[in-house]
N, C-alpha and C positions, 0 to 999 in steps of 0.2 A: 606307286610301286616301282621298285630299282628295276635297274634294265635285266638285270640277272633274275630276278623273280619274275618279271613280265616275259622274258624268254622261255620260262618254264610254264607259268600259267595263264598268260594273256592268249586272249580269245579275239582278237581285232579280227574283224572280217570275215568271223563265224556268224552262222544262224542258229539258233536253238530253240527248237521246239518243245515248250513244255506241258505236257498233257496233265492236266490238274493245277495248271499254274495259278488258278484263281483261288486256290486253296491255302493253309498256312503253311505246311511243311514246304510243298513244292513252288510258292509262291516266295519265300524266302531263298530256296534255291534259284530261281529264275532271278531275283534280284543279285544274287552274287554273280551268277553268270554274265548279265548286262554289265555290271561295274568292272568284269574281267573284259569287257569289251565287245560281247556278242549281242547281236540282234536277236530280242528274244522274242518269242511269239507265244502268249500264253493262249491256251486251250482252255475251255471250260462252257459253263452254262450262264453265268453271271456276269452282266455287263457291269454291273455296279461293283462289284468286288474287283473286276478286272481294270476298272477306270482308278479305283483307290490304289491297287497295286503299281499299275503303269503311271500314275502320278509319282509314287514313292522313288520309281525306277528312273523316271526322268529327273527329278529334283536331284538325285546323286549322281546324275551325269550321263546316265544310260539311255538306252532307247529300244522300243520295243511297241508290239501291238496286240490286240485282241480276236482270236477267231473263235466264233462261238462253234462247236462242233457236236456232231451226233457220232458215238462210239458203237452204238450198237449194230453195227453192220459196215462191211467193207466199202458200200459205196459211202457211207457217210462219213468214214477217213479219208478214203480218197478226195472226197471234196475238200477235208481238211488241207491235205499235202498239196492240192491243185491251188487252193487259196494263197498258202504260204508262196509255192514255186512261181506263182504270177506276182505277187508282190515283192518278195527278198531273192527269188532267182535260184534258191539251191535251200538245202538243208544240210547241215554237219553235225548235230548232235540232238538227238532225240532223247527226251526224259520221259518216261510213264508212269504217272504219278496217281491216275485215278481210282479210287477207293471207297469202298463204303463197308459197312460192319453192322453187327445185332447181335446181342448177349443171351438169345433165346436158350435155352434149356436143349442138349442135345436130342432126346427122345420127343420134345416139343416143336422142333424145327419144321415148318412147313414148306411143302415142297415149291410154293409160290416165291417164298423167302430165300430158300436156296438157290434158286435159279435165279434171283434178281442179284446177289451177291456174287455167284461165280460169272454172271452176266458182266458187271462191273469192274471185278478184279482180276478175272483169268480171261475171259471171251476177249474182252474191248482190248486188253494188253496183247495177247496173242493176234487180233486183228492188224492191231497196229505196226506191231513188230514186222507183220507179212507186207504189209502195205508199204511202209518205210523202208523196211529190208529192202524190197524190190527194187524200189527207187534207188538206196546206196548202193546195192551190189551193181546195177546196172551203169550209174553213173562211175565206179571205179574209180574213186579218189579217197577210200576209205571215211571213216567216221566213228562215233563214239555213242552207243545205245545204252542209256542208265535207266534199267528197270527197277522200281522201288519195290523191294521185298517188306520183310517182316520178321523180327524177332520170333514169332508165331511159326514161320516158316522154317525155323531151324529146332524150335525148342516145343514142345507141345504146350498149350496155355488153356487155361480152362475157360469156359464161359465163351469162347469164340469159334465153335469147331467149323462152322461153314469157311468164315475169314481165314482159319488156320490153313485148312485145305486148300484155299485158291494161292494163299502165298506160297505153300510150298510148291504149288506147281508154277508160279512164276520163277521163283528160284530155280527149278529144272529146267524150264524153257530158257533160262537165261543162259544157261551153262552149256545147252545141246545148241543154241545159237552162236556162242562164242567159239566152239569148237568149227562149227559149219562154215562162218564168216571171217576166220582168222586169215585165210589164204587173200583176202579181198582187203586186209587191214582194216578190217570193222571190229571195234572193240566190243563186247557186250558185257555188262557187268550189273551185279546188284547192289542196290544202295540199301542196307539193312537198318533202318531207325531202332533203335530200343524206344523206350515209353515216352513220347513226345505228345502233351495233350494237343489235340486238333479236334474239330468238329466232329471226325467221325468215331472217336472214342471217348468223347466226353461224357457222353449217356451212360457207359459202362464203368467210369471210375468214381463206384461207390466208396464211402470211407474206408470199408474193411478191404476192398482191392487197393487201394493207395497206399495202406497200411502194409499189405503183403508185398506189392511191389519196391516200396521203399525197403523193405526188411531184404530183399533179395537185390538189391542194388549199392553196390558199394559206394558209389558216388552221393548217395541218400537224396538224389533230388530227381525230378524230370529233366529232360533236354529242353534246350530251348531251340527254336527253328533254326535259328541263324548258326547253330552249332553242325549244320548240315552241309554248310556251304564250303568249307575247306576241301571236303572227299569229294563234292560234286565237281568243284573246280580240277581237282586230281584226276577224276575218271574224264572230265571232259576234253582234258587238253591232249594236244597230238605228242607234246614234248614230256610233261611229266609224267602221266600215264600212258605211253607208248608202247608197255610191253606189259599193260595189265589188262587181262580179259578172262573172262569165266570167273571172276572173282566176287567173294561177298562181302561188302565191305560193311564192317559192323561197327554203329556208333550207338553205345548204349550204355555208357558209365559204368561198365563193367558186368552190367546182367548177366552175360554169357559165361564170365569167370566164376561166377558164385555157386557154390555147391552145398556147402553146410554153413 
């Protein structure tokens, strides 16, 4: 990286916590953060997936480690923060990317499925922002929070009713927090992927749905996970992203621009 680009996007000395970093999309984002110089903390449930991702990070010259975490309560999230502070001493960047999905028809959605999706996609994001946000506000040295939203948080999509509701809530929360924390120079943005095949949505990508998605995507293909890295570095950077907060950064191959 040239000196100029490094001055804009370099993250040397930063610590980035990536919730969902053992998954496909946030894992790629974590790799990008590590290659830009950040120490990356992968938070998830699978040690095996974390080890595979950390090997890739290490082979590319980056550094990081894994923290197994329970996101279902504030106490569990505080334990994650405490583990990171004990090992790394600080947190500068938070990526909130935990998520799950189901394609149950609206009139058939059982209450327990609704609760499960809301707990993972919204409650965990809400509580993680509370816990890490309190730390960032009290530290008073700025920071970047990247909450992972969804195209379904902006545009109503069929077959994923509960998921769409949770992501719309994440988008709204991010804007509220951006306004709340701007005086502390804590930037809060929403990264909005279009259609990127990942573990949580492959089960709903039936042939007819894929055909419908391609017909509505001008670039006529799915996104690749590494295509989220550039915007992640922009939002994480104190320099390049210094005046970006409350934004919804869409990476969708033109999906949102398509009407008829």
